[in-house]
C-alpha positions in Angstrom: 85.4 113.8 91.8 86.8 110.2 91.3 85.5 108.5 88.1 84.4 105.0 88.8 84.5 103.0 85.6 84.4 99.2 85.8 83.7 97.6 82.5 82.8 94.1 81.5 86.4 93.8 80.2 87.7 94.7 83.6 85.4 92.2 85.2 86.5 89.5 82.8 90.2 90.2 83.6 89.4 89.9 87.3 87.8 86.4 86.8 91.1 85.3 85.1 93.1 86.8 88.0 91.0 84.9 90.5 91.5 81.6 88.6 95.3 82.3 88.6 95.6 82.9 92.3 93.3 80.0 93.1 95.7 77.8 91.1 98.6 79.2 93.3 96.9 78.0 96.5 94.4 80.6 97.6 91.3 78.7 98.8 89.4 81.2 101.0 86.2 81.9 99.1 85.7 85.3 100.8 89.2 86.4 99.7 88.7 85.1 96.2 85.3 87.0 96.0 87.0 90.2 97.2 89.8 89.9 94.5 87.1 89.2 92.0 84.9 92.1 92.8 87.3 95.0 93.7 88.3 97.1 90.7 92.1 97.1 91.2 92.7 99.4 88.2 91.2 102.3 90.2 94.0 102.0 92.7 96.7 102.4 90.1 98.2 105.2 88.0 96.5 105.5 84.6 99.7 104.5 82.8 99.5 101.0 84.4 95.8 100.3 84.0 96.4 97.8 81.2 98.5 95.8 83.8 96.0 96.1 86.6 94.9 92.4 86.5 98.3 90.8 86.0 99.4 89.0 89.2 102.2 91.5 89.7 103.2 94.4 91.9 103.3 97.9 90.3 104.6 101.3 91.3 102.3 103.9 92.8 102.9 107.4 94.2 105.6 108.2 96.8 108.0 105.5 95.7 105.7 102.7 96.9 104.0 99.8 95.2 100.6 98.2 95.0 101.2 94.6 96.1 100.9 91.6 93.9 97.3 90.3 94.1 98.5 86.8 95.2 100.4 88.5 98.1 97.3 90.5 99.1 95.2 87.3 99.0 97.9 85.3 100.8 98.2 87.8 103.7 94.4 88.1 104.0 93.8 84.4 103.9 96.6 84.0 106.6 94.7 86.3 108.9 91.7 83.9 109.1 89.3 86.9 109.3 85.9 86.5 110.9 83.2 89.0 110.3 83.7 92.2 112.4 87.2 91.3 113.4 89.1 94.4 114.4 92.1 94.6 112.1 95.0 97.0 112.1 96.7 97.5 108.8 100.1 99.0 108.8 100.8 100.6 105.5 97.6 101.8 103.7 99.4 102.4 100.4 97.0 102.6 97.5 94.1 101.4 99.8 93.6 98.1 97.8 94.5 95.8 100.7 92.2 97.9 102.9 89.4 97.4 100.5 90.0 93.6 100.5 89.9 93.5 104.3 86.7 95.5 104.4 85.1 93.3 101.7 85.8 90.1 103.8 84.0 91.6 106.7 86.7 93.2 108.9 86.5 96.4 110.8 89.7 98.1 109.5 92.0 100.6 111.1 94.6 101.5 108.6 97.7 103.7 109.1 99.9 105.4 106.5 103.0 107.6 106.8 103.0 108.9 103.3 100.6 111.9 103.2 99.9 111.6 99.4 98.9 108.0 99.8 96.9 108.6 102.9 94.9 111.4 101.1 94.5 109.2 97.9 93.1 106.2 99.8 90.9 108.3 102.1 89.3 109.9 99.0 88.9 106.7 96.9 87.7 104.0 99.3 84.4 105.6 100.4 83.4 106.1 96.8 83.7 102.3 96.4 81.6 101.7 99.5 84.5 100.9 101.9 85.0 102.9 105.0 88.0 101.9 107.1 89.2 104.2 109.8 92.1 106.1 108.3 95.2 107.4 110.2 98.2 109.4 109.2 101.0 108.2 111.4 104.0 106.0 112.1 103.2 102.3 111.5 105.9 101.0 113.7 104.0 102.5 116.7 100.6 101.1 115.6 97.5 102.6 117.1 97.7 101.9 120.9 94.7 104.1 121.6 92.5 101.9 119.5 93.8 98.4 120.3 93.7 95.6 121.2 93.2 94.2 117.7 92.0 90.7 116.6 94.4 90.8 113.7 97.3 92.9 112.5 98.6 93.0 108.9 101.9 94.7 107.9 102.2 95.5 104.2 105.8 96.6 104.1 109.0 94.8 104.8 110.1 95.2 108.5 113.7 94.7 109.6 112.3 93.3 112.9 108.9 92.7 114.5 107.9 96.0 116.2 107.2 95.4 119.9 104.3 98.0 120.0 102.5 95.9 117.4 102.9 92.7 119.3 101.5 94.4 122.4 98.5 95.6 120.5 97.5 92.1 119.5 94.7 90.4 121.5 95.5 87.0 123.1 94.6 84.5 120.4 95.1 87.2 117.7 97.1 86.8 114.5 99.7 89.1 113.0 101.0 88.7 109.5 104.2 90.5 108.8 107.1 90.3 106.3 110.4 90.5 108.1 113.9 90.7 106.6 116.3 92.7 104.5 115.3 95.0 101.7 115.7 92.5 98.8 113.7 89.6 100.5 111.5 89.1 103.5 110.1 86.1 105.2 106.3 86.2 105.8 105.8 85.5 109.5 102.5 84.4 111.1 102.6 85.4 114.7 100.0 84.3 117.2 99.7 85.8 120.7 99.1 82.9 123.0 99.3 84.7 126.4 100.2 88.1 127.8 103.9 87.2 127.3 104.1 84.4 124.8 103.9 84.3 121.0 104.2 81.6 118.5 105.9 82.3 115.1 105.7 80.5 111.8 107.6 81.2 108.6 105.6 81.1 105.4 108.1 81.7 102.6 109.9 84.5 100.9 108.2 87.7 99.6 109.5 91.1 98.4 108.0 94.4 99.8 109.1 98.0 100.0 110.7 98.7 103.4 108.6 99.6 106.4 109.9 103.1 107.4 109.5 105.0 110.6 108.4 108.6 111.1 106.2 110.7 108.8 106.6 111.9 105.2 104.8 115.0 104.1 
């Protein structure tokens, strides 16, 4: 049974975190509300709980990280989510980004290749009231059976934009994906404007763990 402890101290630290990311340029009130209400410390290893509300990424299981809150907020804001948007998340990780997406009103389909992380998020999120659709699989392939998607978010650094993900985006849909080498990626905002045409905009440098293919037990 997962222990849910969210103290006044935790809530106060979240308010400070919200003020910090607001100062860095996050303006979407829904996103700010999500960051302010979701107990990030529950998604992290106990040894890192005192750092949970710093605006930093931290290690989690399977050699992965929980993204910096600003990065989570930036990607979410860039998706311009409307209530009930069907969103594909590639890389469930700890489940924190999934929770933020659910909180802002998306219907979330999230896929993870690391079995330990998939199991962790699938157990934790429903206890917090968030119920995305969980999938254990290869994120490069997306979820063709469940597409098309209004929005797609990739939460690991891809060496290229996977063609299957582009094909699973609705016309008018937005994909947010970090693309580049392992030490630095460029956040790309891709919009599908027709069956065959996409626009692409670069939104600065970020650092993510690499997006890997295949499954990991």
